[in-house]
All heavy atoms as a GROMACS GRO file, in nm:
protein
  628
    1MET      N    1  18.527   7.155  20.398
    1MET     CA    2  18.622   7.050  20.402
    1MET      C    3  18.666   7.022  20.548
    1MET      O    4  18.682   7.138  20.631
    1MET     CB    5  18.743   7.103  20.317
    1MET     CG    6  18.860   7.012  20.332
    1MET     SD    7  18.890   6.865  20.248
    1MET     CE    8  18.891   6.909  20.063
    2ILE      N    9  18.688   6.904  20.591
    2ILE     CA   10  18.745   6.877  20.734
    2ILE      C   11  18.879   6.822  20.710
    2ILE      O   12  18.918   6.762  20.620
    2ILE     CB   13  18.647   6.800  20.804
    2ILE    CG1   14  18.641   6.646  20.728
    2ILE    CG2   15  18.509   6.841  20.818
    2ILE    CD1   16  18.578   6.539  20.824
    3GLU      N   17  18.951   6.818  20.830
    3GLU     CA   18  19.084   6.767  20.844
    3GLU      C   19  19.076   6.674  20.961
    3GLU      O   20  19.058   6.735  21.070
    3GLU     CB   21  19.188   6.877  20.842
    3GLU     CG   22  19.322   6.805  20.851
    3GLU     CD   23  19.434   6.907  20.866
    3GLU    OE1   24  19.403   7.028  20.858
    3GLU    OE2   25  19.544   6.868  20.880
    4ARG      N   26  19.101   6.548  20.958
    4ARG     CA   27  19.114   6.468  21.063
    4ARG      C   28  19.256   6.441  21.111
    4ARG      O   29  19.344   6.431  21.024
    4ARG     CB   30  19.039   6.328  21.027
    4ARG     CG   31  18.892   6.341  21.029
    4ARG     CD   32  18.825   6.203  21.031
    4ARG     NE   33  18.675   6.202  21.047
    4ARG     CZ   34  18.589   6.208  20.951
    4ARG    NH1   35  18.635   6.187  20.834
    4ARG    NH2   36  18.461   6.214  20.982
    5VAL      N   37  19.274   6.416  21.239
    5VAL     CA   38  19.398   6.382  21.286
    5VAL      C   39  19.393   6.265  21.374
    5VAL      O   40  19.284   6.238  21.447
    5VAL     CB   41  19.465   6.502  21.369
    5VAL    CG1   42  19.478   6.629  21.290
    5VAL    CG2   43  19.375   6.545  21.489
    6GLN      N   44  19.515   6.200  21.370
    6GLN     CA   45  19.519   6.080  21.458
    6GLN      C   46  19.546   6.112  21.600
    6GLN      O   47  19.620   6.220  21.632
    6GLN     CB   48  19.640   5.993  21.416
    6GLN     CG   49  19.653   5.846  21.466
    6GLN     CD   50  19.517   5.755  21.426
    6GLN    OE1   51  19.479   5.775  21.307
    6GLN    NE2   52  19.474   5.679  21.510
    7THR      N   53  19.496   6.051  21.700
    7THR     CA   54  19.513   6.090  21.844
    7THR      C   55  19.532   5.973  21.941
    7THR      O   56  19.487   5.866  21.913
    7THR     CB   57  19.381   6.174  21.889
    7THR    OG1   58  19.402   6.216  22.032
    7THR    CG2   59  19.257   6.099  21.887
    8GLY      N   60  19.596   5.998  22.038
    8GLY     CA   61  19.616   5.884  22.139
    8GLY      C   62  19.536   5.905  22.268
    8GLY      O   63  19.600   5.906  22.370
    9VAL      N   64  19.397   5.899  22.248
    9VAL     CA   65  19.319   5.921  22.364
    9VAL      C   66  19.315   5.801  22.456
    9VAL      O   67  19.302   5.671  22.404
    9VAL     CB   68  19.177   5.956  22.309
    9VAL    CG1   69  19.080   5.959  22.430
    9VAL    CG2   70  19.183   6.092  22.237
   10ARG      N   71  19.325   5.808  22.587
   10ARG     CA   72  19.307   5.693  22.675
   10ARG      C   73  19.180   5.686  22.730
   10ARG      O   74  19.109   5.782  22.771
   10ARG     CB   75  19.400   5.701  22.786
   10ARG     CG   76  19.552   5.696  22.754
   10ARG     CD   77  19.645   5.726  22.863
   10ARG     NE   78  19.629   5.663  22.981
   10ARG     CZ   79  19.668   5.553  23.029
   10ARG    NH1   80  19.765   5.494  22.968
   10ARG    NH2   81  19.640   5.510  23.150
   11LEU      N   82  19.113   5.565  22.711
   11LEU     CA   83  18.972   5.548  22.761
   11LEU      C   84  18.958   5.424  22.855
   11LEU      O   85  19.052   5.336  22.846
   11LEU     CB   86  18.876   5.521  22.640
   11LEU     CG   87  18.861   5.643  22.557
   11LEU    CD1   88  18.778   5.583  22.429
   11LEU    CD2   89  18.779   5.750  22.616
   12GLU      N   90  18.867   5.423  22.944
   12GLU     CA   91  18.849   5.310  23.028
   12GLU      C   92  18.828   5.190  22.944
   12GLU      O   93  18.751   5.197  22.838
   12GLU     CB   94  18.730   5.329  23.120
   12GLU     CG   95  18.730   5.240  23.255
   12GLU     CD   96  18.667   5.106  23.215
   12GLU    OE1   97  18.580   5.102  23.132
   12GLU    OE2   98  18.701   5.007  23.294
   13LYS      N   99  18.886   5.067  22.977
   13LYS     CA  100  18.879   4.956  22.887
   13LYS      C  101  18.741   4.900  22.850
   13LYS      O  102  18.708   4.870  22.740
   13LYS     CB  103  18.964   4.848  22.955
   13LYS     CG  104  18.985   4.726  22.885
   13LYS     CD  105  19.068   4.623  22.951
   13LYS     CE  106  19.089   4.493  22.864
   13LYS     NZ  107  19.182   4.407  22.939
   14ARG      N  108  18.650   4.895  22.955
   14ARG     CA  109  18.519   4.842  22.924
   14ARG      C  110  18.426   4.946  22.844
   14ARG      O  111  18.364   4.912  22.759
   14ARG     CB  112  18.446   4.807  23.061
   14ARG     CG  113  18.523   4.695  23.134
   14ARG     CD  114  18.462   4.694  23.280
   14ARG     NE  115  18.492   4.813  23.344
   14ARG     CZ  116  18.434   4.858  23.453
   14ARG    NH1  117  18.355   4.780  23.507
   14ARG    NH2  118  18.474   4.969  23.510
   15LEU      N  119  18.461   5.068  22.871
   15LEU     CA  120  18.398   5.180  22.792
   15LEU      C  121  18.427   5.165  22.636
   15LEU      O  122  18.354   5.170  22.554
   15LEU     CB  123  18.420   5.313  22.851
   15LEU     CG  124  18.363   5.431  22.789
   15LEU    CD1  125  18.213   5.435  22.785
   15LEU    CD2  126  18.408   5.563  22.846
   16LEU      N  127  18.558   5.144  22.625
   16LEU     CA  128  18.610   5.136  22.488
   16LEU      C  129  18.544   5.016  22.410
   16LEU      O  130  18.503   5.009  22.304
   16LEU     CB  131  18.751   5.125  22.476
   16LEU     CG  132  18.818   5.111  22.340
   16LEU    CD1  133  18.775   5.229  22.252
   16LEU    CD2  134  18.970   5.091  22.356
   17LYS      N  135  18.524   4.905  22.486
   17LYS     CA  136  18.470   4.783  22.430
   17LYS      C  137  18.320   4.804  22.378
   17LYS      O  138  18.279   4.770  22.288
   17LYS     CB  139  18.476   4.666  22.518
   17LYS     CG  140  18.618   4.602  22.542
   17LYS     CD  141  18.620   4.491  22.626
   17LYS     CE  142  18.766   4.427  22.638
   17LYS     NZ  143  18.762   4.311  22.719
   18VAL      N  144  18.254   4.891  22.468
   18VAL     CA  145  18.110   4.908  22.442
   18VAL      C  146  18.108   5.002  22.325
   18VAL      O  147  18.023   4.986  22.223
   18VAL     CB  148  18.033   4.976  22.561
   18VAL    CG1  149  17.908   5.031  22.527
   18VAL    CG2  150  18.028   4.875  22.666
   19LEU      N  151  18.193   5.108  22.317
   19LEU     CA  152  18.192   5.202  22.207
   19LEU      C  153  18.228   5.120  22.071
   19LEU      O  154  18.167   5.150  21.975
   19LEU     CB  155  18.293   5.308  22.230
   19LEU     CG  156  18.249   5.417  22.327
   19LEU    CD1  157  18.372   5.512  22.357
   19LEU    CD2  158  18.134   5.492  22.285
   20LYS      N  159  18.327   5.046  22.083
   20LYS     CA  160  18.365   4.963  21.950
   20LYS      C  161  18.256   4.867  21.902
   20LYS      O  162  18.228   4.857  21.794
   20LYS     CB  163  18.492   4.883  21.984
   20LYS     CG  164  18.604   4.953  21.981
   20LYS     CD  165  18.724   4.863  22.017
   20LYS     CE  166  18.869   4.941  21.984
   20LYS     NZ  167  18.980   4.831  22.003
   21GLY      N  168  18.181   4.808  22.010
   21GLY     CA  169  18.073   4.721  21.980
   21GLY      C  170  17.960   4.802  21.908
   21GLY      O  171  17.894   4.751  21.824
   22LEU      N  172  17.928   4.917  21.964
   22LEU     CA  173  17.832   5.002  21.915
   22LEU      C  174  17.864   5.052  21.770
   22LEU      O  175  17.776   5.047  21.675
   22LEU     CB  176  17.795   5.114  22.006
   22LEU     CG  177  17.676   5.202  21.971
   22LEU    CD1  178  17.546   5.139  21.946
   22LEU    CD2  179  17.671   5.316  22.067
   23ALA      N  180  17.986   5.089  21.749
   23ALA     CA  181  18.026   5.137  21.616
   23ALA      C  182  18.001   5.008  21.516
   23ALA      O  183  17.959   5.033  21.406
   23ALA     CB  184  18.169   5.181  21.620
   24GLU      N  185  18.048   4.893  21.559
   24GLU     CA  186  18.033   4.780  21.475
   24GLU      C  187  17.880   4.760  21.437
   24GLU      O  188  17.854   4.716  21.328
   24GLU     CB  189  18.083   4.647  21.541
   24GLU     CG  190  18.084   4.533  21.473
   24GLU     CD  191  18.176   4.522  21.346
   24GLU    OE1  192  18.265   4.592  21.330
   24GLU    OE2  193  18.129   4.448  21.250
   25LEU      N  194  17.800   4.758  21.556
   25LEU     CA  195  17.652   4.742  21.518
   25LEU      C  196  17.601   4.848  21.419
   25LEU      O  197  17.501   4.814  21.330
   25LEU     CB  198  17.572   4.750  21.648
   25LEU     CG  199  17.590   4.636  21.741
   25LEU    CD1  200  17.516   4.673  21.873
   25LEU    CD2  201  17.512   4.513  21.684
   26LYS      N  202  17.647   4.961  21.435
   26LYS     CA  203  17.611   5.078  21.340
   26LYS      C  204  17.682   5.082  21.203
   26LYS      O  205  17.648   5.167  21.116
   26LYS     CB  206  17.629   5.213  21.408
   26LYS     CG  207  17.538   5.235  21.534
   26LYS     CD  208  17.386   5.228  21.496
   26LYS     CE  209  17.295   5.267  21.609
   26LYS     NZ  210  17.154   5.274  21.562
   27ASP      N  211  17.775   4.994  21.190
   27ASP     CA  212  17.860   4.978  21.071
   27ASP      C  213  17.933   5.105  21.033
   27ASP      O  214  17.906   5.158  20.927
   27ASP     CB  215  17.759   4.924  20.947
   27ASP     CG  216  17.852   4.889  20.828
   27ASP    OD1  217  17.966   4.832  20.848
   27ASP    OD2  218  17.792   4.897  20.711
   28MET      N  219  17.986   5.155  21.142
   28MET     CA  220  18.064   5.291  21.127
   28MET      C  221  18.199   5.277  21.200
   28MET      O  222  18.211   5.183  21.292
   28MET     CB  223  17.983   5.400  21.181
   28MET     CG  224  17.943   5.407  21.314
   28MET     SD  225  17.818   5.516  21.371
   28MET     CE  226  17.838   5.647  21.273
   29SER      N  227  18.287   5.358  21.180
   29SER     CA  228  18.421   5.351  21.246
   29SER      C  229  18.395   5.410  21.393
   29SER      O  230  18.295   5.494  21.422
   29SER     CB  231  18.520   5.436  21.172
   29SER     OG  232  18.496   5.578  21.189
   30LEU      N  233  18.487   5.374  21.479
   30LEU     CA  234  18.487   5.441  21.618
   30LEU      C  235  18.500   5.588  21.614
   30LEU      O  236  18.425   5.667  21.682
   30LEU     CB  237  18.594   5.383  21.702
   30LEU     CG  238  18.608   5.428  21.839
   30LEU    CD1  239  18.488   5.394  21.924
   30LEU    CD2  240  18.729   5.360  21.901
   31GLY      N  241  18.583   5.640  21.526
   31GLY     CA  242  18.600   5.780  21.512
   31GLY      C  243  18.470   5.848  21.469
   31GLY      O  244  18.447   5.957  21.522
   32ASP      N  245  18.396   5.795  21.375
   32ASP     CA  246  18.275   5.837  21.326
   32ASP      C  247  18.175   5.847  21.436
   32ASP      O  248  18.098   5.952  21.456
   32ASP     CB  249  18.217   5.777  21.201
   32ASP     CG  250  18.291   5.803  21.082
   32ASP    OD1  251  18.369   5.897  21.068
   32ASP    OD2  252  18.285   5.727  20.981
   33LEU      N  253  18.170   5.742  21.517
   33LEU     CA  254  18.070   5.730  21.622
   33LEU      C  255  18.101   5.848  21.731
   33LEU      O  256  18.014   5.917  21.767
   33LEU     CB  257  18.081   5.589  21.690
   33LEU     CG  258  17.987   5.573  21.820
   33LEU    CD1  259  17.840   5.578  21.781
   33LEU    CD2  260  18.026   5.443  21.890
   34LEU      N  261  18.223   5.862  21.772
   34LEU     CA  262  18.267   5.952  21.872
   34LEU      C  263  18.234   6.094  21.811
   34LEU      O  264  18.196   6.185  21.891
   34LEU     CB  265  18.403   5.941  21.895
   34LEU     CG  266  18.441   5.817  21.978
   34LEU    CD1  267  18.593   5.796  21.992
   34LEU    CD2  268  18.382   5.813  22.115
   35GLU      N  269  18.279   6.130  21.688
   35GLU     CA  270  18.242   6.266  21.626
   35GLU      C  271  18.090   6.288  21.633
   35GLU      O  272  18.067   6.394  21.691
   35GLU     CB  273  18.289   6.267  21.477
   35GLU     CG  274  18.438   6.274  21.472
   35GLU     CD  275  18.485   6.273  21.322
   35GLU    OE1  276  18.407   6.222  21.242
   35GLU    OE2  277  18.604   6.308  21.303
   36GLY      N  278  18.003   6.192  21.605
   36GLY     CA  279  17.869   6.208  21.609
   36GLY      C  280  17.815   6.247  21.755
   36GLY      O  281  17.740   6.329  21.772
   37MET      N  282  17.861   6.159  21.847
   37MET     CA  283  17.832   6.172  21.989
   37MET      C  284  17.872   6.314  22.031
   37MET      O  285  17.784   6.396  22.103
   37MET     CB  286  17.900   6.067  22.068
   37MET     CG  287  17.843   5.931  22.049
   37MET     SD  288  17.942   5.817  22.127
   37MET     CE  289  17.945   5.846  22.296
   38VAL      N  290  17.992   6.358  22.006
   38VAL     CA  291  18.034   6.486  22.049
   38VAL      C  292  17.962   6.603  21.990
   38VAL      O  293  17.920   6.705  22.038
   38VAL     CB  294  18.196   6.504  22.031
   38VAL    CG1  295  18.234   6.648  22.056
   38VAL    CG2  296  18.272   6.416  22.116
   39LEU      N  297  17.936   6.596  21.868
   39LEU     CA  298  17.866   6.697  21.786
   39LEU      C  299  17.714   6.715  21.847
   39LEU      O  300  17.669   6.834  21.870
   39LEU     CB  301  17.859   6.689  21.637
   39LEU     CG  302  17.991   6.699  21.565
   39LEU    CD1  303  17.990   6.639  21.424
   39LEU    CD2  304  18.043   6.840  21.575
   40HIS      N  305  17.661   6.606  21.888
   40HIS     CA  306  17.527   6.615  21.938
   40HIS      C  307  17.528   6.667  22.072
   40HIS      O  308  17.457   6.759  22.108
   40HIS     CB  309  17.472   6.458  21.955
   40HIS     CG  310  17.390   6.417  21.830
   40HIS    ND1  311  17.463   6.373  21.721
   40HIS    CD2  312  17.262   6.409  21.801
   40HIS    CE1  313  17.383   6.325  21.623
   40HIS    NE2  314  17.260   6.367  21.675
   41ALA      N  315  17.633   6.637  22.160
   41ALA     CA  316  17.649   6.682  22.284
   41ALA      C  317  17.667   6.824  22.287
   41ALA      O  318  17.618   6.917  22.376
   41ALA     CB  319  17.765   6.610  22.357
   42PHE      N  320  17.752   6.889  22.190
   42PHE     CA  321  17.778   7.032  22.179
   42PHE      C  322  17.658   7.101  22.157
   42PHE      O  323  17.645   7.234  22.200
   42PHE     CB  324  17.880   7.049  22.062
   42PHE     CG  325  18.019   7.031  22.100
   42PHE    CD1  326  18.116   7.035  22.010
   42PHE    CD2  327  18.062   6.984  22.224
   42PHE    CE1  328  18.252   7.010  22.036
   42PHE    CE2  329  18.192   6.950  22.260
   42PHE     CZ  330  18.282   6.961  22.160
   43GLU      N  331  17.548   7.036  22.092
   43GLU     CA  332  17.428   7.115  22.071
   43GLU      C  333  17.317   7.080  22.171
   43GLU      O  334  17.192   7.110  22.152
   43GLU     CB  335  17.376   7.080  21.921
   43GLU     CG  336  17.462   7.120  21.824
   43GLU     CD  337  17.410   7.108  21.688
   43GLU    OE1  338  17.286   7.071  21.666
   43GLU    OE2  339  17.491   7.109  21.585
   44GLY      N  340  17.350   7.008  22.277
   44GLY     CA  341  17.254   6.959  22.379
   44GLY      C  342  17.156   6.866  22.327
   44GLY      O  343  17.050   6.860  22.400
   45LYS      N  344  17.193   6.783  22.242
   45LYS     CA  345  17.110   6.683  22.176
   45LYS      C  346  17.153   6.545  22.223
   45LYS      O  347  17.263   6.518  22.250
   45LYS     CB  348  17.104   6.700  22.024
   45LYS     CG  349  17.048   6.820  21.980
   45LYS     CD  350  17.055   6.822  21.824
   45LYS     CE  351  16.996   6.957  21.774
   45LYS     NZ  352  17.001   6.963  21.627
   46VAL      N  353  17.051   6.458  22.230
   46VAL     CA  354  17.073   6.312  22.268
   46VAL      C  355  17.124   6.248  22.136
   46VAL      O  356  17.061   6.251  22.034
   46VAL     CB  357  16.945   6.248  22.320
   46VAL    CG1  358  16.977   6.102  22.354
   46VAL    CG2  359  16.908   6.324  22.445
   47PRO      N  360  17.244   6.183  22.136
   47PRO     CA  361  17.289   6.122  22.011
   47PRO      C  362  17.227   5.993  21.967
   47PRO      O  363  17.245   5.952  21.856
   47PRO     CB  364  17.429   6.097  22.044
   47PRO     CG  365  17.445   6.080  22.192
   47PRO     CD  366  17.337   6.174  22.253
   48PHE      N  367  17.154   5.924  22.062
   48PHE     CA  368  17.093   5.789  22.030
   48PHE      C  369  16.949   5.787  22.052
   48PHE      O  370  16.887   5.842  22.150
   48PHE     CB  371  17.156   5.687  22.120
   48PHE     CG  372  17.306   5.695  22.121
   48PHE    CD1  373  17.373   5.698  22.238
   48PHE    CD2  374  17.382   5.674  22.006
   48PHE    CE1  375  17.532   5.693  22.228
   48PHE    CE2  376  17.521   5.675  21.997
   48PHE     CZ  377  17.587   5.689  22.118
   49ASP      N  378  16.876   5.702  21.967
   49ASP     CA  379  16.740   5.680  21.974
   49ASP      C  380  16.716   5.571  22.079
   49ASP      O  381  16.824   5.512  22.137
   49ASP     CB  382  16.669   5.650  21.841
   49ASP     CG  383  16.724   5.536  21.772
   49ASP    OD1  384  16.795   5.444  21.842
   49ASP    OD2  385  16.688   5.520  21.658
   50ALA      N  386  16.602   5.520  22.112
   50ALA     CA  387  16.562   5.428  22.210
   50ALA      C  388  16.623   5.287  22.172
   50ALA      O  389  16.667   5.220  22.258
   50ALA     CB  390  16.410   5.416  22.231
   51ASP      N  391  16.624   5.256  22.034
   51ASP     CA  392  16.677   5.127  22.003
   51ASP      C  393  16.817   5.114  22.028
   51ASP      O  394  16.875   5.017  22.069
   51ASP     CB  395  16.652   5.092  21.854
   51ASP     CG  396  16.493   5.071  21.830
   51ASP    OD1  397  16.426   5.032  21.923
   51ASP    OD2  398  16.443   5.083  21.720
   52THR      N  399  16.891   5.230  21.994
   52THR     CA  400  17.038   5.224  22.021
   52THR      C  401  17.063   5.238  22.173
   52THR      O  402  17.177   5.160  22.202
   52THR     CB  403  17.099   5.355  21.944
   52THR    OG1  404  17.069   5.363  21.809
   52THR    CG2  405  17.255   5.374  21.963
   53LEU      N  406  16.984   5.303  22.250
   53LEU     CA  407  17.017   5.296  22.388
   53LEU      C  408  16.997   5.165  22.444
   53LEU      O  409  17.068   5.118  22.535
   53LEU     CB  410  16.924   5.410  22.458
   53LEU     CG  411  16.957   5.534  22.442
   53LEU    CD1  412  16.846   5.626  22.498
   53LEU    CD2  413  17.096   5.579  22.490
   54LYS      N  414  16.906   5.082  22.397
   54LYS     CA  415  16.879   4.947  22.434
   54LYS      C  416  17.011   4.866  22.393
   54LYS      O  417  17.059   4.782  22.471
   54LYS     CB  418  16.769   4.886  22.371
   54LYS     CG  419  16.738   4.735  22.380
   54LYS     CD  420  16.704   4.697  22.523
   54LYS     CE  421  16.660   4.550  22.537
   54LYS     NZ  422  16.755   4.460  22.556
   55ALA      N  423  17.063   4.878  22.284
   55ALA     CA  424  17.193   4.816  22.245
   55ALA      C  425  17.298   4.844  22.330
   55ALA      O  426  17.386   4.760  22.366
   55ALA     CB  427  17.216   4.857  22.078
   56VAL      N  428  17.308   4.977  22.371
   56VAL     CA  429  17.418   5.020  22.454
   56VAL      C  430  17.394   4.951  22.585
   56VAL      O  431  17.497   4.899  22.646
   56VAL     CB  432  17.406   5.171  22.475
   56VAL    CG1  433  17.497   5.208  22.594
   56VAL    CG2  434  17.454   5.248  22.348
   57GLU      N  435  17.273   4.942  22.646
   57GLU     CA  436  17.249   4.858  22.771
   57GLU      C  437  17.296   4.722  22.752
   57GLU      O  438  17.358   4.676  22.843
   57GLU     CB  439  17.112   4.877  22.811
   57GLU     CG  440  17.072   5.004  22.866
   57GLU     CD  441  17.161   5.052  22.993
   57GLU    OE1  442  17.186   4.972  23.077
   57GLU    OE2  443  17.211   5.173  22.977
   58ASP      N  444  17.260   4.657  22.641
   58ASP     CA  445  17.298   4.524  22.620
   58ASP      C  446  17.457   4.501  22.625
   58ASP      O  447  17.517   4.410  22.673
   58ASP     CB  448  17.249   4.459  22.491
   58ASP     CG  449  17.094   4.448  22.494
   58ASP    OD1  450  17.038   4.450  22.607
   58ASP    OD2  451  17.033   4.447  22.375
   59LEU      N  452  17.519   4.592  22.542
   59LEU     CA  453  17.670   4.588  22.532
   59LEU      C  454  17.733   4.608  22.676
   59LEU      O  455  17.836   4.557  22.712
   59LEU     CB  456  17.723   4.685  22.436
   59LEU     CG  457  17.704   4.653  22.296
   59LEU    CD1  458  17.710   4.777  22.194
   59LEU    CD2  459  17.791   4.533  22.246
   60LYS      N  460  17.675   4.709  22.748
   60LYS     CA  461  17.739   4.723  22.886
   60LYS      C  462  17.733   4.613  22.966
   60LYS      O  463  17.825   4.584  23.036
   60LYS     CB  464  17.642   4.840  22.958
   60LYS     CG  465  17.681   4.985  22.905
   60LYS     CD  466  17.599   5.095  22.961
   60LYS     CE  467  17.610   5.112  23.095
   60LYS     NZ  468  17.529   5.220  23.152
   61ARG      N  469  17.619   4.531  22.957
   61ARG     CA  470  17.595   4.410  23.032
   61ARG      C  471  17.698   4.303  22.991
   61ARG      O  472  17.767   4.250  23.075
   61ARG     CB  473  17.459   4.362  23.020
   61ARG     CG  474  17.414   4.257  23.119
   61ARG     CD  475  17.266   4.230  23.119
   61ARG     NE  476  17.196   4.258  22.998
   61ARG     CZ  477  17.116   4.368  22.980
   61ARG    NH1  478  17.123   4.460  23.072
   61ARG    NH2  479  17.056   4.400  22.866
   62VAL      N  480  17.710   4.294  22.860
   62VAL     CA  481  17.811   4.188  22.804
   62VAL      C  482  17.970   4.227  22.848
   62VAL      O  483  18.035   4.132  22.887
   62VAL     CB  484  17.803   4.195  22.655
   62VAL    CG1  485  17.924   4.120  22.592
   62VAL    CG2  486  17.680   4.133  22.601
   63TYR      N  487  17.993   4.353  22.854
   63TYR     CA  488  18.134   4.386  22.892
   63TYR      C  489  18.151   4.442  23.036
   63TYR      O  490  18.258   4.478  23.076
   63TYR     CB  491  18.183   4.505  22.801
   63TYR     CG  492  18.197   4.442  22.652
   63TYR    CD1  493  18.115   4.493  22.554
   63TYR    CD2  494  18.294   4.344  22.627
   63TYR    CE1  495  18.130   4.446  22.425
   63TYR    CE2  496  18.309   4.305  22.489
   63TYR     CZ  497  18.234   4.352  22.386
   63TYR     OH  498  18.236   4.302  22.264
   64GLY      N  499  18.043   4.422  23.110
   64GLY     CA  500  18.055   4.442  23.259
   64GLY      C  501  18.078   4.593  23.291
   64GLY      O  502  18.132   4.627  23.394
   65LEU      N  503  18.039   4.686  23.210
   65LEU     CA  504  18.050   4.827  23.234
   65LEU      C  505  17.936   4.868  23.324
   65LEU      O  506  17.821   4.869  23.288
   65LEU     CB  507  18.045   4.901  23.095
   65LEU     CG  508  18.061   5.058  23.111
   65LEU    CD1  509  18.194   5.098  23.161
   65LEU    CD2  510  18.035   5.113  22.978
   66ASP      N  511  17.986   4.911  23.445
   66ASP     CA  512  17.879   4.956  23.548
   66ASP      C  513  17.900   5.105  23.574
   66ASP      O  514  17.829   5.161  23.662
   66ASP     CB  515  17.893   4.878  23.675
   66ASP     CG  516  18.033   4.873  23.724
   66ASP    OD1  517  18.125   4.942  23.658
   66ASP    OD2  518  18.053   4.817  23.831
   67LEU      N  519  17.983   5.181  23.487
   67LEU     CA  520  17.997   5.322  23.522
   67LEU      C  521  17.884   5.394  23.466
   67LEU      O  522  17.820   5.357  23.374
   67LEU     CB  523  18.126   5.364  23.448
   67LEU     CG  524  18.267   5.291  23.494
   67LEU    CD1  525  18.373   5.344  23.397
   67LEU    CD2  526  18.289   5.343  23.636
   68THR      N  527  17.854   5.525  23.523
   68THR     CA  528  17.754   5.609  23.497
   68THR      C  529  17.809   5.747  23.473
   68THR      O  530  17.923   5.765  23.500
   68THR     CB  531  17.635   5.599  23.596
   68THR    OG1  532  17.687   5.684  23.704
   68THR    CG2  533  17.591   5.461  23.627
   69ALA      N  534  17.719   5.830  23.431
   69ALA     CA  535  17.762   5.972  23.405
   69ALA      C  536  17.809   6.030  23.540
   69ALA      O  537  17.904   6.119  23.534
   69ALA     CB  538  17.641   6.062  23.353
   70ALA      N  539  17.760   5.983  23.644
   70ALA     CA  540  17.803   6.035  23.790
   70ALA      C  541  17.943   6.001  23.811
   70ALA      O  542  18.008   6.053  23.900
   70ALA     CB  543  17.717   5.981  23.890
   71ASP      N  544  17.999   5.902  23.749
   71ASP     CA  545  18.141   5.858  23.766
   71ASP      C  546  18.238   5.932  23.686
   71ASP      O  547  18.357   5.944  23.706
   71ASP     CB  548  18.152   5.722  23.721
   71ASP     CG  549  18.084   5.613  23.817
   71ASP    OD1  550  18.092   5.622  23.942
   71ASP    OD2  551  18.008   5.522  23.763
   72SER      N  552  18.190   6.020  23.576
   72SER     CA  553  18.279   6.100  23.503
   72SER      C  554  18.354   6.192  23.589
   72SER      O  555  18.302   6.256  23.687
   72SER     CB  556  18.195   6.169  23.400
   72SER     OG  557  18.121   6.267  23.443
   73HIS      N  558  18.481   6.215  23.550
   73HIS     CA  559  18.567   6.316  23.612
   73HIS      C  560  18.621   6.255  23.749
   73HIS      O  561  18.692   6.328  23.820
   73HIS     CB  562  18.512   6.442  23.642
   73HIS     CG  563  18.449   6.507  23.505
   73HIS    ND1  564  18.527   6.541  23.402
   73HIS    CD2  565  18.325   6.535  23.461
   73HIS    CE1  566  18.460   6.589  23.301
   73HIS    NE2  567  18.337   6.591  23.344
   74ARG      N  568  18.576   6.130  23.785
   74ARG     CA  569  18.615   6.080  23.920
   74ARG      C  570  18.690   5.946  23.891
   74ARG      O  571  18.714   5.882  23.999
   74ARG     CB  572  18.496   6.055  23.992
   74ARG     CG  573  18.426   6.178  24.038
   74ARG     CD  574  18.323   6.152  24.146
   74ARG     NE  575  18.237   6.273  24.164
   74ARG     CZ  576  18.112   6.289  24.153
   74ARG    NH1  577  18.040   6.169  24.116
   74ARG    NH2  578  18.049   6.402  24.171
   75LEU      N  579  18.719   5.905  23.773
   75LEU     CA  580  18.781   5.771  23.748
   75LEU      C  581  18.929   5.791  23.782
   75LEU      O  582  18.999   5.870  23.746
   75LEU     CB  583  18.756   5.732  23.601
   75LEU     CG  584  18.625   5.712  23.553
   75LEU    CD1  585  18.618   5.697  23.410
   75LEU    CD2  586  18.550   5.620  23.624
   76LYS      N  587  18.978   5.692  23.856
   76LYS     CA  588  19.105   5.681  23.910
   76LYS      C  589  19.163   5.536  23.865
   76LYS      O  590  19.105   5.436  23.880
   76LYS     CB  591  19.125   5.694  24.056
   76LYS     CG  592  19.074   5.817  24.103
   76LYS     CD  593  19.164   5.932  24.122
   76LYS     CE  594  19.134   6.043  24.193
   76LYS     NZ  595  19.074   6.158  24.126
   77GLU      N  596  19.290   5.545  23.814
   77GLU     CA  597  19.346   5.420  23.776
   77GLU      C  598  19.422   5.355  23.902
   77GLU      O  599  19.479   5.434  23.986
   77GLU     CB  600  19.451   5.434  23.653
   77GLU     CG  601  19.384   5.458  23.524
   77GLU     CD  602  19.498   5.476  23.422
   77GLU    OE1  603  19.548   5.373  23.388
   77GLU    OE2  604  19.509   5.582  23.360
   78ASP      N  605  19.416   5.222  23.908
   78ASP     CA  606  19.485   5.157  24.015
   78ASP      C  607  19.639   5.166  23.989
   78ASP      O  608  19.690   5.148  23.876
   78ASP     CB  609  19.460   5.001  24.022
   78ASP     CG  610  19.318   4.978  24.077
   78ASP    OD1  611  19.268   5.069  24.155
   78ASP    OD2  612  19.271   4.886  24.045
   79PRO      N  613  19.717   5.225  24.087
   79PRO     CA  614  19.861   5.233  24.050
   79PRO      C  615  19.925   5.090  24.044
   79PRO      O  616  19.883   5.002  24.125
   79PRO     CB  617  19.922   5.309  24.192
   79PRO     CG  618  19.813   5.293  24.273
   79PRO     CD  619  19.683   5.281  24.210
   80GLN      N  620  20.014   5.067  23.966
   80GLN     CA  621  20.076   4.933  23.949
   80GLN      C  622  20.219   4.943  23.972
   80GLN      O  623  20.299   5.031  23.979
   80GLN     CB  624  20.054   4.889  23.809
   80GLN     CG  625  19.898   4.868  23.776
   80GLN     CD  626  19.866   4.818  23.640
   80GLN    OE1  627  19.953   4.792  23.563
   80GLN    NE2  628  19.745   4.798  23.610
   0.00000   0.00000   0.00000
């Protein structure tokens, strides 16, 4: 038995758009997509096959997401 909780995670706007688009393509919720990605990562496994990675690349292009893994832990918001 699992117990899910609501969370208020902040994500980069374009990244969230890509994730939501991918979840829609896979006919799953954003939460289910993220859970699957994290569980794969915890086991050192790749969460996506070649077709899904192609869809991710297409969504990144549509939403202008140019961030890569090298950018992780270095993202800074513009002060407003």
